[in-house]
All heavy atoms as a GROMACS GRO file, in nm:
protein
  591
    1MET      N    1   0.055  -4.575  -1.096
    1MET     CA    2   0.194  -4.540  -1.070
    1MET      C    3   0.214  -4.526  -0.920
    1MET      O    4   0.132  -4.470  -0.852
    1MET     CB    5   0.230  -4.411  -1.143
    1MET     CG    6   0.366  -4.362  -1.110
    1MET     SD    7   0.421  -4.226  -1.212
    1MET     CE    8   0.283  -4.119  -1.219
    2THR      N    9   0.326  -4.577  -0.871
    2THR     CA   10   0.358  -4.569  -0.730
    2THR      C   11   0.452  -4.453  -0.706
    2THR      O   12   0.547  -4.435  -0.781
    2THR     CB   13   0.426  -4.699  -0.683
    2THR    OG1   14   0.340  -4.807  -0.713
    2THR    CG2   15   0.454  -4.696  -0.536
    3THR      N   16   0.427  -4.374  -0.604
    3THR     CA   17   0.515  -4.264  -0.569
    3THR      C   18   0.576  -4.290  -0.433
    3THR      O   19   0.506  -4.316  -0.337
    3THR     CB   20   0.438  -4.132  -0.564
    3THR    OG1   21   0.378  -4.111  -0.692
    3THR    CG2   22   0.529  -4.016  -0.532
    4VAL      N   23   0.708  -4.286  -0.426
    4VAL     CA   24   0.780  -4.304  -0.300
    4VAL      C   25   0.884  -4.195  -0.289
    4VAL      O   26   0.960  -4.172  -0.382
    4VAL     CB   27   0.849  -4.443  -0.295
    4VAL    CG1   28   0.932  -4.457  -0.169
    4VAL    CG2   29   0.745  -4.555  -0.302
    5ASN      N   30   0.885  -4.127  -0.177
    5ASN     CA   31   0.984  -4.022  -0.152
    5ASN      C   32   0.986  -3.917  -0.263
    5ASN      O   33   1.091  -3.868  -0.301
    5ASN     CB   34   1.124  -4.080  -0.135
    5ASN     CG   35   1.132  -4.173  -0.016
    5ASN    OD1   36   1.064  -4.152   0.084
    5ASN    ND2   37   1.214  -4.276  -0.026
    6GLY      N   38   0.870  -3.884  -0.319
    6GLY     CA   39   0.863  -3.782  -0.422
    6GLY      C   40   0.913  -3.825  -0.558
    6GLY      O   41   0.924  -3.746  -0.650
    7GLU      N   42   0.944  -3.953  -0.575
    7GLU     CA   43   0.995  -4.002  -0.703
    7GLU      C   44   0.877  -4.043  -0.791
    7GLU      O   45   0.855  -4.161  -0.816
    7GLU     CB   46   1.089  -4.120  -0.680
    7GLU     CG   47   1.211  -4.086  -0.598
    7GLU     CD   48   1.291  -4.210  -0.562
    7GLU    OE1   49   1.238  -4.322  -0.569
    7GLU    OE2   50   1.407  -4.195  -0.530
    8ASP      N   51   0.801  -3.947  -0.842
    8ASP     CA   52   0.680  -3.981  -0.917
    8ASP      C   53   0.708  -4.027  -1.059
    8ASP      O   54   0.618  -4.065  -1.131
    8ASP     CB   55   0.579  -3.868  -0.915
    8ASP     CG   56   0.635  -3.740  -0.972
    8ASP    OD1   57   0.751  -3.739  -1.018
    8ASP    OD2   58   0.562  -3.640  -0.971
    9ASP      N   59   0.834  -4.026  -1.102
    9ASP     CA   60   0.867  -4.077  -1.234
    9ASP      C   61   0.922  -4.220  -1.227
    9ASP      O   62   0.968  -4.273  -1.325
    9ASP     CB   63   0.966  -3.984  -1.304
    9ASP     CG   64   1.096  -3.966  -1.225
    9ASP    OD1   65   1.098  -3.995  -1.104
    9ASP    OD2   66   1.194  -3.922  -1.285
   10LEU      N   67   0.917  -4.281  -1.109
   10LEU     CA   68   0.963  -4.419  -1.089
   10LEU      C   69   0.849  -4.503  -1.032
   10LEU      O   70   0.760  -4.451  -0.966
   10LEU     CB   71   1.079  -4.424  -0.989
   10LEU     CG   72   1.207  -4.350  -1.026
   10LEU    CD1   73   1.306  -4.358  -0.911
   10LEU    CD2   74   1.268  -4.407  -1.152
   11TYR      N   75   0.852  -4.632  -1.059
   11TYR     CA   76   0.757  -4.722  -0.995
   11TYR      C   77   0.825  -4.852  -0.954
   11TYR      O   78   0.933  -4.883  -1.001
   11TYR     CB   79   0.632  -4.745  -1.078
   11TYR     CG   80   0.650  -4.809  -1.215
   11TYR    CD1   81   0.683  -4.943  -1.229
   11TYR    CD2   82   0.626  -4.736  -1.330
   11TYR    CE1   83   0.695  -5.002  -1.353
   11TYR    CE2   84   0.637  -4.794  -1.455
   11TYR     CZ   85   0.671  -4.928  -1.466
   11TYR     OH   86   0.682  -4.985  -1.589
   12ASP      N   87   0.759  -4.926  -0.865
   12ASP     CA   88   0.811  -5.054  -0.818
   12ASP      C   89   0.794  -5.159  -0.926
   12ASP      O   90   0.695  -5.161  -0.998
   12ASP     CB   91   0.736  -5.099  -0.693
   12ASP     CG   92   0.757  -5.005  -0.576
   12ASP    OD1   93   0.869  -4.951  -0.562
   12ASP    OD2   94   0.663  -4.986  -0.497
   13ALA      N   95   0.891  -5.249  -0.935
   13ALA     CA   96   0.886  -5.356  -1.034
   13ALA      C   97   0.938  -5.486  -0.971
   13ALA      O   98   1.018  -5.484  -0.878
   13ALA     CB   99   0.971  -5.320  -1.155
   14PHE      N  100   0.888  -5.597  -1.024
   14PHE     CA  101   0.934  -5.730  -0.984
   14PHE      C  102   0.979  -5.804  -1.108
   14PHE      O  103   0.912  -5.803  -1.210
   14PHE     CB  104   0.822  -5.808  -0.913
   14PHE     CG  105   0.865  -5.947  -0.874
   14PHE    CD1  106   0.951  -5.965  -0.768
   14PHE    CD2  107   0.821  -6.057  -0.946
   14PHE    CE1  108   0.992  -6.093  -0.733
   14PHE    CE2  109   0.863  -6.185  -0.911
   14PHE     CZ  110   0.949  -6.203  -0.804
   15LEU      N  111   1.096  -5.870  -1.099
   15LEU     CA  112   1.153  -5.945  -1.211
   15LEU      C  113   1.124  -6.094  -1.189
   15LEU      O  114   1.170  -6.152  -1.091
   15LEU     CB  115   1.304  -5.922  -1.219
   15LEU     CG  116   1.349  -5.775  -1.223
   15LEU    CD1  117   1.501  -5.766  -1.226
   15LEU    CD2  118   1.286  -5.701  -1.339
   16GLU      N  119   1.049  -6.153  -1.280
   16GLU     CA  120   1.005  -6.292  -1.268
   16GLU      C  121   1.081  -6.380  -1.366
   16GLU      O  122   1.103  -6.345  -1.480
   16GLU     CB  123   0.856  -6.298  -1.298
   16GLU     CG  124   0.798  -6.438  -1.298
   16GLU     CD  125   0.653  -6.436  -1.335
   16GLU    OE1  126   0.622  -6.431  -1.457
   16GLU    OE2  127   0.570  -6.439  -1.243
   17GLY      N  128   1.118  -6.500  -1.318
   17GLY     CA  129   1.183  -6.598  -1.404
   17GLY      C  130   1.333  -6.579  -1.410
   17GLY      O  131   1.392  -6.504  -1.333
   18GLY      N  132   1.394  -6.650  -1.502
   18GLY     CA  133   1.540  -6.644  -1.516
   18GLY      C  134   1.609  -6.739  -1.420
   18GLY      O  135   1.546  -6.821  -1.353
   19PRO      N  136   1.740  -6.728  -1.412
   19PRO     CA  137   1.819  -6.818  -1.327
   19PRO      C  138   1.780  -6.808  -1.179
   19PRO      O  139   1.753  -6.699  -1.129
   19PRO     CB  140   1.964  -6.771  -1.347
   19PRO     CG  141   1.961  -6.691  -1.472
   19PRO     CD  142   1.825  -6.634  -1.484
   20ARG      N  143   1.782  -6.920  -1.113
   20ARG     CA  144   1.753  -6.921  -0.969
   20ARG      C  145   1.863  -6.851  -0.889
   20ARG      O  146   1.841  -6.813  -0.775
   20ARG     CB  147   1.739  -7.064  -0.919
   20ARG     CG  148   1.615  -7.130  -0.972
   20ARG     CD  149   1.601  -7.268  -0.914
   20ARG     NE  150   1.485  -7.333  -0.974
   20ARG     CZ  151   1.431  -7.440  -0.928
   20ARG    NH1  152   1.480  -7.498  -0.820
   20ARG    NH2  153   1.328  -7.493  -0.988
   21SER      N  154   1.979  -6.834  -0.948
   21SER     CA  155   2.091  -6.771  -0.879
   21SER      C  156   2.074  -6.619  -0.865
   21SER      O  157   2.154  -6.555  -0.796
   21SER     CB  158   2.222  -6.804  -0.950
   21SER     OG  159   2.216  -6.763  -1.086
   22ILE      N  160   1.974  -6.560  -0.928
   22ILE     CA  161   1.947  -6.417  -0.909
   22ILE      C  162   1.890  -6.400  -0.769
   22ILE      O  163   1.790  -6.462  -0.734
   22ILE     CB  164   1.846  -6.362  -1.012
   22ILE    CG1  165   1.903  -6.373  -1.153
   22ILE    CG2  166   1.812  -6.216  -0.981
   22ILE    CD1  167   1.805  -6.335  -1.263
   23GLU      N  168   1.954  -6.318  -0.689
   23GLU     CA  169   1.911  -6.298  -0.551
   23GLU      C  170   1.772  -6.235  -0.547
   23GLU      O  171   1.737  -6.153  -0.631
   23GLU     CB  172   2.011  -6.211  -0.476
   23GLU     CG  173   2.147  -6.275  -0.472
   23GLU     CD  174   2.223  -6.240  -0.348
   23GLU    OE1  175   2.165  -6.185  -0.254
   23GLU    OE2  176   2.343  -6.269  -0.348
   24GLU      N  177   1.695  -6.274  -0.447
   24GLU     CA  178   1.558  -6.223  -0.430
   24GLU      C  179   1.559  -6.070  -0.420
   24GLU      O  180   1.472  -6.004  -0.476
   24GLU     CB  181   1.495  -6.284  -0.306
   24GLU     CG  182   1.346  -6.266  -0.298
   24GLU     CD  183   1.268  -6.343  -0.403
   24GLU    OE1  184   1.318  -6.442  -0.458
   24GLU    OE2  185   1.154  -6.302  -0.431
   25SER      N  186   1.658  -6.015  -0.353
   25SER     CA  187   1.664  -5.870  -0.337
   25SER      C  188   1.685  -5.798  -0.472
   25SER      O  189   1.644  -5.684  -0.489
   25SER     CB  190   1.775  -5.830  -0.240
   25SER     OG  191   1.902  -5.873  -0.289
   26ALA      N  192   1.746  -5.864  -0.569
   26ALA     CA  193   1.768  -5.804  -0.701
   26ALA      C  194   1.641  -5.809  -0.786
   26ALA      O  195   1.629  -5.738  -0.885
   26ALA     CB  196   1.881  -5.875  -0.774
   27ARG      N  197   1.546  -5.892  -0.746
   27ARG     CA  198   1.422  -5.907  -0.823
   27ARG      C  199   1.322  -5.793  -0.796
   27ARG      O  200   1.229  -5.775  -0.873
   27ARG     CB  201   1.357  -6.041  -0.794
   27ARG     CG  202   1.441  -6.156  -0.847
   27ARG     CD  203   1.372  -6.288  -0.828
   27ARG     NE  204   1.452  -6.396  -0.882
   27ARG     CZ  205   1.452  -6.433  -1.010
   27ARG    NH1  206   1.375  -6.371  -1.096
   27ARG    NH2  207   1.527  -6.534  -1.050
   28PHE      N  208   1.342  -5.719  -0.690
   28PHE     CA  209   1.257  -5.603  -0.660
   28PHE      C  210   1.338  -5.478  -0.688
   28PHE      O  211   1.450  -5.464  -0.638
   28PHE     CB  212   1.213  -5.604  -0.513
   28PHE     CG  213   1.116  -5.713  -0.483
   28PHE    CD1  214   1.159  -5.834  -0.433
   28PHE    CD2  215   0.980  -5.694  -0.504
   28PHE    CE1  216   1.069  -5.937  -0.406
   28PHE    CE2  217   0.889  -5.795  -0.477
   28PHE     CZ  218   0.935  -5.916  -0.427
   29CYS      N  219   1.287  -5.388  -0.770
   29CYS     CA  220   1.362  -5.267  -0.806
   29CYS      C  221   1.266  -5.152  -0.834
   29CYS      O  222   1.145  -5.167  -0.833
   29CYS     CB  223   1.451  -5.295  -0.927
   29CYS     SG  224   1.362  -5.345  -1.075
   30ARG      N  225   1.322  -5.035  -0.856
   30ARG     CA  226   1.248  -4.915  -0.899
   30ARG      C  227   1.294  -4.887  -1.041
   30ARG      O  228   1.412  -4.895  -1.072
   30ARG     CB  229   1.280  -4.798  -0.808
   30ARG     CG  230   1.261  -4.824  -0.660
   30ARG     CD  231   1.128  -4.786  -0.603
   30ARG     NE  232   1.096  -4.647  -0.626
   30ARG     CZ  233   0.970  -4.608  -0.652
   30ARG    NH1  234   0.874  -4.691  -0.658
   30ARG    NH2  235   0.944  -4.480  -0.670
   31THR      N  236   1.201  -4.850  -1.125
   31THR     CA  237   1.235  -4.825  -1.265
   31THR      C  238   1.154  -4.706  -1.318
   31THR      O  239   1.044  -4.681  -1.269
   31THR     CB  240   1.211  -4.953  -1.350
   31THR    OG1  241   1.262  -4.934  -1.480
   31THR    CG2  242   1.065  -4.990  -1.354
   32PRO      N  243   1.208  -4.633  -1.415
   32PRO     CA  244   1.133  -4.522  -1.473
   32PRO      C  245   1.002  -4.570  -1.535
   32PRO      O  246   0.994  -4.682  -1.586
   32PRO     CB  247   1.227  -4.467  -1.580
   32PRO     CG  248   1.363  -4.509  -1.535
   32PRO     CD  249   1.344  -4.642  -1.468
   33VAL      N  250   0.901  -4.485  -1.534
   33VAL     CA  251   0.768  -4.523  -1.580
   33VAL      C  252   0.763  -4.562  -1.728
   33VAL      O  253   0.675  -4.638  -1.768
   33VAL     CB  254   0.663  -4.414  -1.552
   33VAL    CG1  255   0.648  -4.394  -1.403
   33VAL    CG2  256   0.698  -4.284  -1.622
   34ASP      N  257   0.854  -4.514  -1.809
   34ASP     CA  258   0.852  -4.547  -1.952
   34ASP      C  259   0.933  -4.672  -1.987
   34ASP      O  260   0.948  -4.706  -2.104
   34ASP     CB  261   0.899  -4.428  -2.035
   34ASP     CG  262   1.041  -4.385  -2.000
   34ASP    OD1  263   1.097  -4.433  -1.900
   34ASP    OD2  264   1.096  -4.302  -2.074
   35THR      N  265   0.982  -4.744  -1.887
   35THR     CA  266   1.064  -4.864  -1.910
   35THR      C  267   0.977  -4.982  -1.952
   35THR      O  268   0.877  -5.012  -1.888
   35THR     CB  269   1.142  -4.901  -1.783
   35THR    OG1  270   1.228  -4.792  -1.749
   35THR    CG2  271   1.224  -5.026  -1.803
   36THR      N  272   1.018  -5.048  -2.059
   36THR     CA  273   0.949  -5.171  -2.102
   36THR      C  274   1.043  -5.291  -2.100
   36THR      O  275   0.998  -5.404  -2.109
   36THR     CB  276   0.889  -5.157  -2.244
   36THR    OG1  277   0.993  -5.128  -2.336
   36THR    CG2  278   0.783  -5.048  -2.246
   37LYS      N  279   1.173  -5.264  -2.089
   37LYS     CA  280   1.273  -5.371  -2.083
   37LYS      C  281   1.376  -5.338  -1.975
   37LYS      O  282   1.414  -5.223  -1.959
   37LYS     CB  283   1.345  -5.387  -2.216
   37LYS     CG  284   1.252  -5.430  -2.328
   37LYS     CD  285   1.327  -5.447  -2.458
   37LYS     CE  286   1.230  -5.488  -2.568
   37LYS     NZ  287   1.300  -5.512  -2.694
   38ILE      N  288   1.420  -5.443  -1.905
   38ILE     CA  289   1.524  -5.428  -1.803
   38ILE      C  290   1.635  -5.526  -1.834
   38ILE      O  291   1.609  -5.643  -1.864
   38ILE     CB  292   1.468  -5.453  -1.661
   38ILE    CG1  293   1.369  -5.343  -1.623
   38ILE    CG2  294   1.582  -5.462  -1.558
   38ILE    CD1  295   1.303  -5.362  -1.488
   39LYS      N  296   1.760  -5.478  -1.828
   39LYS     CA  297   1.877  -5.560  -1.851
   39LYS      C  298   1.954  -5.566  -1.720
   39LYS      O  299   2.010  -5.465  -1.676
   39LYS     CB  300   1.962  -5.498  -1.963
   39LYS     CG  301   2.081  -5.580  -2.003
   39LYS     CD  302   2.142  -5.531  -2.133
   39LYS     CE  303   2.237  -5.417  -2.110
   39LYS     NZ  304   2.317  -5.383  -2.230
   40LEU      N  305   1.954  -5.683  -1.655
   40LEU     CA  306   2.014  -5.700  -1.523
   40LEU      C  307   2.151  -5.767  -1.536
   40LEU      O  308   2.161  -5.881  -1.584
   40LEU     CB  309   1.923  -5.788  -1.438
   40LEU     CG  310   1.971  -5.823  -1.298
   40LEU    CD1  311   1.968  -5.700  -1.207
   40LEU    CD2  312   1.886  -5.934  -1.239
   41PRO      N  313   2.260  -5.697  -1.496
   41PRO     CA  314   2.391  -5.763  -1.497
   41PRO      C  315   2.389  -5.881  -1.400
   41PRO      O  316   2.345  -5.868  -1.286
   41PRO     CB  317   2.487  -5.654  -1.449
   41PRO     CG  318   2.412  -5.526  -1.457
   41PRO     CD  319   2.268  -5.560  -1.446
   42HIS      N  320   2.434  -5.997  -1.447
   42HIS     CA  321   2.434  -6.117  -1.363
   42HIS      C  322   2.544  -6.211  -1.411
   42HIS      O  323   2.545  -6.250  -1.528
   42HIS     CB  324   2.298  -6.186  -1.368
   42HIS     CG  325   2.287  -6.305  -1.282
   42HIS    ND1  326   2.292  -6.298  -1.145
   42HIS    CD2  327   2.270  -6.435  -1.312
   42HIS    CE1  328   2.279  -6.419  -1.094
   42HIS    NE2  329   2.266  -6.504  -1.194
   43ARG      N  330   2.636  -6.240  -1.320
   43ARG     CA  331   2.751  -6.325  -1.351
   43ARG      C  332   2.823  -6.271  -1.474
   43ARG      O  333   2.854  -6.154  -1.479
   43ARG     CB  334   2.708  -6.469  -1.360
   43ARG     CG  335   2.652  -6.517  -1.226
   43ARG     CD  336   2.649  -6.662  -1.214
   43ARG     NE  337   2.615  -6.694  -1.074
   43ARG     CZ  338   2.576  -6.811  -1.034
   43ARG    NH1  339   2.566  -6.911  -1.121
   43ARG    NH2  340   2.549  -6.832  -0.908
   44ASN      N  341   2.846  -6.349  -1.577
   44ASN     CA  342   2.922  -6.301  -1.694
   44ASN      C  343   2.832  -6.255  -1.807
   44ASN      O  344   2.868  -6.269  -1.924
   44ASN     CB  345   3.016  -6.410  -1.745
   44ASN     CG  346   3.126  -6.439  -1.647
   44ASN    OD1  347   3.157  -6.355  -1.563
   44ASN    ND2  348   3.185  -6.556  -1.655
   45GLY      N  349   2.716  -6.202  -1.775
   45GLY     CA  350   2.626  -6.160  -1.880
   45GLY      C  351   2.515  -6.071  -1.828
   45GLY      O  352   2.528  -6.008  -1.723
   46TYR      N  353   2.409  -6.066  -1.905
   46TYR     CA  354   2.291  -5.986  -1.869
   46TYR      C  355   2.167  -6.073  -1.881
   46TYR      O  356   2.152  -6.148  -1.978
   46TYR     CB  357   2.274  -5.867  -1.965
   46TYR     CG  358   2.387  -5.767  -1.957
   46TYR    CD1  359   2.487  -5.767  -2.052
   46TYR    CD2  360   2.391  -5.672  -1.855
   46TYR    CE1  361   2.590  -5.675  -2.046
   46TYR    CE2  362   2.493  -5.580  -1.848
   46TYR     CZ  363   2.593  -5.582  -1.943
   46TYR     OH  364   2.694  -5.490  -1.937
   47GLU      N  365   2.078  -6.060  -1.785
   47GLU     CA  366   1.948  -6.124  -1.791
   47GLU      C  367   1.851  -6.018  -1.841
   47GLU      O  368   1.851  -5.906  -1.792
   47GLU     CB  369   1.906  -6.176  -1.653
   47GLU     CG  370   2.006  -6.270  -1.589
   47GLU     CD  371   2.039  -6.394  -1.670
   47GLU    OE1  372   1.955  -6.440  -1.751
   47GLU    OE2  373   2.150  -6.446  -1.656
   48HIS      N  374   1.767  -6.055  -1.937
   48HIS     CA  375   1.674  -5.960  -2.000
   48HIS      C  376   1.532  -5.991  -1.955
   48HIS      O  377   1.488  -6.106  -1.955
   48HIS     CB  378   1.686  -5.969  -2.152
   48HIS     CG  379   1.821  -5.931  -2.202
   48HIS    ND1  380   1.851  -5.803  -2.243
   48HIS    CD2  381   1.935  -6.003  -2.216
   48HIS    CE1  382   1.977  -5.798  -2.280
   48HIS    NE2  383   2.031  -5.919  -2.266
   49PHE      N  384   1.460  -5.886  -1.921
   49PHE     CA  385   1.322  -5.894  -1.875
   49PHE      C  386   1.238  -5.793  -1.952
   49PHE      O  387   1.284  -5.683  -1.980
   49PHE     CB  388   1.313  -5.862  -1.724
   49PHE     CG  389   1.389  -5.958  -1.638
   49PHE    CD1  390   1.525  -5.942  -1.617
   49PHE    CD2  391   1.325  -6.064  -1.578
   49PHE    CE1  392   1.596  -6.030  -1.537
   49PHE    CE2  393   1.395  -6.154  -1.496
   49PHE     CZ  394   1.531  -6.136  -1.477
   50GLU      N  395   1.113  -5.832  -1.985
   50GLU     CA  396   1.022  -5.742  -2.055
   50GLU      C  397   0.894  -5.723  -1.974
   50GLU      O  398   0.846  -5.817  -1.909
   50GLU     CB  399   0.987  -5.796  -2.193
   50GLU     CG  400   1.104  -5.786  -2.288
   50GLU     CD  401   1.068  -5.820  -2.431
   50GLU    OE1  402   0.948  -5.815  -2.466
   50GLU    OE2  403   1.160  -5.847  -2.508
   51LEU      N  404   0.839  -5.605  -1.983
   51LEU     CA  405   0.717  -5.569  -1.911
   51LEU      C  406   0.599  -5.653  -1.959
   51LEU      O  407   0.573  -5.662  -2.078
   51LEU     CB  408   0.686  -5.420  -1.932
   51LEU     CG  409   0.562  -5.365  -1.863
   51LEU    CD1  410   0.580  -5.366  -1.711
   51LEU    CD2  411   0.534  -5.224  -1.912
   52VAL      N  412   0.529  -5.716  -1.864
   52VAL     CA  413   0.407  -5.793  -1.898
   52VAL      C  414   0.286  -5.741  -1.823
   52VAL      O  415   0.173  -5.774  -1.857
   52VAL     CB  416   0.424  -5.944  -1.873
   52VAL    CG1  417   0.528  -6.003  -1.967
   52VAL    CG2  418   0.458  -5.974  -1.730
   53ARG      N  419   0.307  -5.661  -1.718
   53ARG     CA  420   0.193  -5.603  -1.644
   53ARG      C  421   0.234  -5.470  -1.583
   53ARG      O  422   0.334  -5.461  -1.512
   53ARG     CB  423   0.147  -5.698  -1.533
   53ARG     CG  424   0.019  -5.648  -1.464
   53ARG     CD  425  -0.019  -5.733  -1.344
   53ARG     NE  426   0.076  -5.710  -1.236
   53ARG     CZ  427   0.126  -5.807  -1.159
   53ARG    NH1  428   0.092  -5.931  -1.175
   53ARG    NH2  429   0.212  -5.777  -1.064
   54GLU      N  430   0.157  -5.367  -1.612
   54GLU     CA  431   0.178  -5.235  -1.553
   54GLU      C  432   0.150  -5.240  -1.404
   54GLU      O  433   0.071  -5.324  -1.360
   54GLU     CB  434   0.084  -5.132  -1.619
   54GLU     CG  435   0.107  -5.112  -1.766
   54GLU     CD  436   0.221  -5.019  -1.796
   54GLU    OE1  437   0.257  -4.936  -1.709
   54GLU    OE2  438   0.273  -5.026  -1.907
   55PRO      N  439   0.208  -5.149  -1.325
   55PRO     CA  440   0.176  -5.146  -1.182
   55PRO      C  441   0.031  -5.101  -1.162
   55PRO      O  442  -0.021  -5.020  -1.237
   55PRO     CB  443   0.274  -5.044  -1.125
   55PRO     CG  444   0.304  -4.954  -1.239
   55PRO     CD  445   0.299  -5.041  -1.362
   56ALA      N  446  -0.032  -5.157  -1.060
   56ALA     CA  447  -0.170  -5.119  -1.026
   56ALA      C  448  -0.194  -5.146  -0.879
   56ALA      O  449  -0.141  -5.242  -0.825
   56ALA     CB  450  -0.268  -5.198  -1.112
   57PRO      N  451  -0.272  -5.061  -0.812
   57PRO     CA  452  -0.296  -5.080  -0.669
   57PRO      C  453  -0.348  -5.219  -0.635
   57PRO      O  454  -0.306  -5.279  -0.537
   57PRO     CB  455  -0.400  -4.973  -0.635
   57PRO     CG  456  -0.384  -4.869  -0.740
   57PRO     CD  457  -0.339  -4.942  -0.863
   58GLU      N  458  -0.436  -5.274  -0.719
   58GLU     CA  459  -0.492  -5.405  -0.689
   58GLU      C  460  -0.401  -5.521  -0.732
   58GLU      O  461  -0.416  -5.632  -0.685
   58GLU     CB  462  -0.630  -5.422  -0.754
   58GLU     CG  463  -0.631  -5.419  -0.906
   58GLU     CD  464  -0.623  -5.282  -0.969
   58GLU    OE1  465  -0.631  -5.180  -0.899
   58GLU    OE2  466  -0.607  -5.276  -1.092
   59ALA      N  467  -0.308  -5.495  -0.822
   59ALA     CA  468  -0.221  -5.601  -0.875
   59ALA      C  469  -0.079  -5.594  -0.822
   59ALA      O  470  -0.001  -5.686  -0.842
   59ALA     CB  471  -0.219  -5.594  -1.027
   60GLY      N  472  -0.040  -5.485  -0.757
   60GLY     CA  473   0.094  -5.472  -0.704
   60GLY      C  474   0.190  -5.408  -0.803
   60GLY      O  475   0.149  -5.335  -0.893
   61PRO      N  476   0.320  -5.437  -0.786
   61PRO     CA  477   0.422  -5.373  -0.870
   61PRO      C  478   0.412  -5.419  -1.015
   61PRO      O  479   0.348  -5.520  -1.047
   61PRO     CB  480   0.554  -5.418  -0.807
   61PRO     CG  481   0.521  -5.545  -0.738
   61PRO     CD  482   0.380  -5.532  -0.692
   62ALA      N  483   0.479  -5.345  -1.102
   62ALA     CA  484   0.489  -5.386  -1.243
   62ALA      C  485   0.559  -5.521  -1.248
   62ALA      O  486   0.647  -5.550  -1.165
   62ALA     CB  487   0.569  -5.283  -1.321
   63LEU      N  488   0.521  -5.602  -1.344
   63LEU     CA  489   0.581  -5.734  -1.357
   63LEU      C  490   0.660  -5.740  -1.487
   63LEU      O  491   0.607  -5.711  -1.595
   63LEU     CB  492   0.471  -5.842  -1.359
   63LEU     CG  493   0.519  -5.985  -1.376
   63LEU    CD1  494   0.607  -6.027  -1.258
   63LEU    CD2  495   0.400  -6.078  -1.389
   64PHE      N  496   0.786  -5.777  -1.474
   64PHE     CA  497   0.874  -5.797  -1.588
   64PHE      C  498   0.912  -5.945  -1.590
   64PHE      O  499   0.954  -6.000  -1.490
   64PHE     CB  500   1.002  -5.712  -1.575
   64PHE     CG  501   0.979  -5.565  -1.597
   64PHE    CD1  502   0.925  -5.486  -1.498
   64PHE    CD2  503   1.015  -5.506  -1.718
   64PHE    CE1  504   0.904  -5.350  -1.516
   64PHE    CE2  505   0.995  -5.369  -1.737
   64PHE     CZ  506   0.940  -5.292  -1.637
   65ARG      N  507   0.895  -6.009  -1.706
   65ARG     CA  508   0.921  -6.152  -1.719
   65ARG      C  509   1.050  -6.174  -1.797
   65ARG      O  510   1.077  -6.106  -1.895
   65ARG     CB  511   0.805  -6.221  -1.789
   65ARG     CG  512   0.813  -6.372  -1.784
   65ARG     CD  513   0.682  -6.437  -1.818
   65ARG     NE  514   0.587  -6.413  -1.710
   65ARG     CZ  515   0.458  -6.385  -1.729
   65ARG    NH1  516   0.407  -6.379  -1.850
   65ARG    NH2  517   0.377  -6.365  -1.627
   66TRP      N  518   1.128  -6.271  -1.753
   66TRP     CA  519   1.256  -6.306  -1.814
   66TRP      C  520   1.236  -6.350  -1.959
   66TRP      O  521   1.146  -6.428  -1.988
   66TRP     CB  522   1.323  -6.417  -1.734
   66TRP     CG  523   1.460  -6.454  -1.778
   66TRP    CD1  524   1.575  -6.386  -1.754
   66TRP    CD2  525   1.498  -6.570  -1.851
   66TRP    NE1  526   1.683  -6.452  -1.807
   66TRP    CE2  527   1.636  -6.567  -1.868
   66TRP    CE3  528   1.426  -6.678  -1.904
   66TRP    CZ2  529   1.706  -6.664  -1.936
   66TRP    CZ3  530   1.497  -6.776  -1.972
   66TRP    CH2  531   1.635  -6.769  -1.987
   67THR      N  532   1.319  -6.297  -2.049
   67THR     CA  533   1.308  -6.333  -2.191
   67THR      C  534   1.435  -6.397  -2.245
   67THR      O  535   1.434  -6.453  -2.353
   67THR     CB  536   1.275  -6.211  -2.277
   67THR    OG1  537   1.376  -6.111  -2.258
   67THR    CG2  538   1.138  -6.155  -2.242
   68GLY      N  539   1.546  -6.387  -2.173
   68GLY     CA  540   1.669  -6.448  -2.221
   68GLY      C  541   1.792  -6.390  -2.158
   68GLY      O  542   1.785  -6.305  -2.068
   69ARG      N  543   1.906  -6.438  -2.205
   69ARG     CA  544   2.034  -6.398  -2.150
   69ARG      C  545   2.130  -6.368  -2.266
   69ARG      O  546   2.125  -6.432  -2.368
   69ARG     CB  547   2.090  -6.512  -2.066
   69ARG     CG  548   2.229  -6.492  -2.016
   69ARG     CD  549   2.274  -6.610  -1.929
   69ARG     NE  550   2.411  -6.596  -1.888
   69ARG     CZ  551   2.457  -6.514  -1.797
   69ARG    NH1  552   2.373  -6.433  -1.736
   69ARG    NH2  553   2.583  -6.507  -1.767
   70THR      N  554   2.215  -6.268  -2.243
   70THR     CA  555   2.325  -6.241  -2.338
   70THR      C  556   2.455  -6.236  -2.258
   70THR      O  557   2.455  -6.208  -2.138
   70THR     CB  558   2.306  -6.109  -2.414
   70THR    OG1  559   2.290  -6.002  -2.319
   70THR    CG2  560   2.186  -6.116  -2.506
   71LYS      N  561   2.564  -6.266  -2.324
   71LYS     CA  562   2.696  -6.260  -2.261
   71LYS      C  563   2.754  -6.120  -2.278
   71LYS      O  564   2.725  -6.053  -2.378
   71LYS     CB  565   2.791  -6.364  -2.319
   71LYS     CG  566   2.754  -6.504  -2.278
   71LYS     CD  567   2.869  -6.596  -2.308
   71LYS     CE  568   2.838  -6.732  -2.246
   71LYS     NZ  569   2.954  -6.816  -2.251
   72ILE      N  570   2.839  -6.080  -2.186
   72ILE     CA  571   2.908  -5.952  -2.195
   72ILE      C  572   3.016  -5.963  -2.303
   72ILE      O  573   3.093  -6.060  -2.305
   72ILE     CB  574   2.971  -5.913  -2.060
   72ILE    CG1  575   2.859  -5.888  -1.956
   72ILE    CG2  576   3.061  -5.792  -2.074
   72ILE    CD1  577   2.908  -5.862  -1.816
   73ALA      N  578   3.018  -5.867  -2.394
   73ALA     CA  579   3.118  -5.867  -2.502
   73ALA      C  580   3.256  -5.843  -2.442
   73ALA      O  581   3.273  -5.765  -2.350
   73ALA     CB  582   3.085  -5.758  -2.603
   74GLU      N  583   3.351  -5.909  -2.496
   74GLU     CA  584   3.488  -5.898  -2.444
   74GLU      C  585   3.570  -5.800  -2.522
   74GLU      O  586   3.551  -5.766  -2.629
   74GLU     CB  587   3.554  -6.034  -2.447
   74GLU     CG  588   3.469  -6.133  -2.377
   74GLU     CD  589   3.545  -6.224  -2.284
   74GLU    OE1  590   3.667  -6.209  -2.273
   74GLU    OE2  591   3.482  -6.305  -2.221
   0.00000   0.00000   0.00000
């Protein structure tokens, strides 16, 4: 687990895959330690990512891989 500014219940994460239109800065985030899925608002929907690797000093931030997209309900 990574601790930054006393936030020991959060860790660094990287979002892999999905549309190329997702900005690089949006692919790096902080997320609660118990998170296994991330839903990123993007254009007219949400991009979904699932945890595939826990954070580790030798491996870097947690890795979440893109699993699909849903549209925002109207």
